[in-house]
N, C-alpha and C positions, 0 to 999 in steps of 0.2 A: 455100302457106299459112304464113303466118308466125305464129310463136308470140307470143302477147301476154305481155309481161313485166309481171309483177306485183311490185312492190316492196313489201316489208313495211316497216312503220314501224320504225325502229331504236329499240331499248330503251336508254335512258340510265340508267346506274347513278349514283345520288346518294350520295356518300361523306360529305357534310357531317355527318349525324347520328353516324356512326361516329367521325369525326375529333373531333367535339366531346366525345363520351364519352371518347375516348382522352386528349384534352387535360385534361379534368377529373380523370381518374385519375392522370395524371402530376403535375398540380398538387397533388393530395391527398397523393401519396407524397412529394413534395418538402417539403411542409409538415410531414408526419410526421417526416421525417429531421431537419429543422431543430429541431423541438420536442424530440426525443429527444437530439440533440446538445447543446442548451442545458441540458437537465436533467443530462446527464452532466458537463458542465464546471462547472456552478454548485453541484452537490451536494458536500457535504463527504464525503470518503472516510474510511472507518473500516478500520483495518488491525489484524488480530489477529496477535500474535506468539506462536507456540506452539512450545515445545520438544518435539521429537520424542523419544520414548523407544524402548526396545528392541523394542516391538511395532510401531512405525511405520517405523523406519529403523535400519540398522546404522551406528554411528558411534562416535567416541571417547567422547562424553559420554552414551551411551545409557542409563546407569543413574544419572545424576546429576540432582539437583534444581536448577532454574535460579533465579537472582535477577535481576530486571530493573532496568535503569538506562536513562534517556532522556537523551542528551546534547544540550543546546541551546546557543545562543550565550552565554547568561548564567550557565550552570551545569548541574547535573544534577537530575533528578527520580528518586527511588527509588520504584519501584512494588512493590506496590500501595498502600503507605502514603501516597504522594504527597508525601513529604518532599522539600523543595527544598534544595539545597546550592549556594550562589553560587560562581562561578568562583574568587573570591579565597579561599574557605574550603575548597577541595578537599583540601588537605593539612593542614588543621587537625586535630590529634589528637582533638578532641572532636566532629568533624563526623559526620553520619549516614553519609556515604560511607566514612570510615575505620572506623567501627564495623561497617558491613556487610562491608568487606574483611576485618576481623579475624575476624568470625563465619565467613565463607566459608573463610578460611585454616585455621581450626581443623578444618573438615570438608571440606577440598579434595578428598578422595577420593570424597565423596558429593555435593558441590555445586559450582556454577560460576556465572558471570555472563554474561548476555546484554545487550548494549547496543543500544538503538535510536538510530541516528545521524541527526540532523536535518542538512540541508545547511549550515546556519550553525554547527553545533556541532563542526566538525572539530578545532579547536584544543583544545576541552575534552575531546573524545574521546581525543586523543593523550595528554593528561595523565592521564586516567582509565586508559587502557590501560597506560601506564607504571607507574602505581601498582599495578594488578592483576597485571601480569606480573612485577613486582619480587617479589611474594609467591608466585610460581609457581602462580597460580590459573588454571584454564582459562577462556578468554573466547571468546564468540561475538558477532558484531555484525550488525546488519541496517540498511541505509540506508532511511530513510522520508522521504517528502516533507514539506515544511514545514507544509502545511495538513491533513495526515492526522491523524485522531484515533486514538490507540492504544487497543486493547482487549487487555489482558493476560489470558491464560488460564493459570491455575495448575493 
């Protein structure tokens, strides 16, 4: 007696629906990455320059009040008044920069200068730093990108 072989029909697994859902998910994630990257590169960045005091950080100028200057290729901007001093007038005795340096010099034990340095403002920064250091005033500086908007916190 021979046994009769009964073959069962084979079950085929169809992966097409799973793969199409996976492909749609990957496509959506790629689109999301592209959109977020484009927003990151096209939005203007805002930078806050904050002087840390004795409660935030231990440092040389922890108890001094800062004055802010932004060095650009064509001159300096004194913050928060937004007074502009052209590069040619940096050493002019009546310029707003020289007036600020004189004010800080009189109170150099309680005040100092922080300079925001733009990439194209290095030459102006060197002149400003020489003027400030000549008066033995403490100075700090922070490089900032060309297209960043400054937010000065007093």
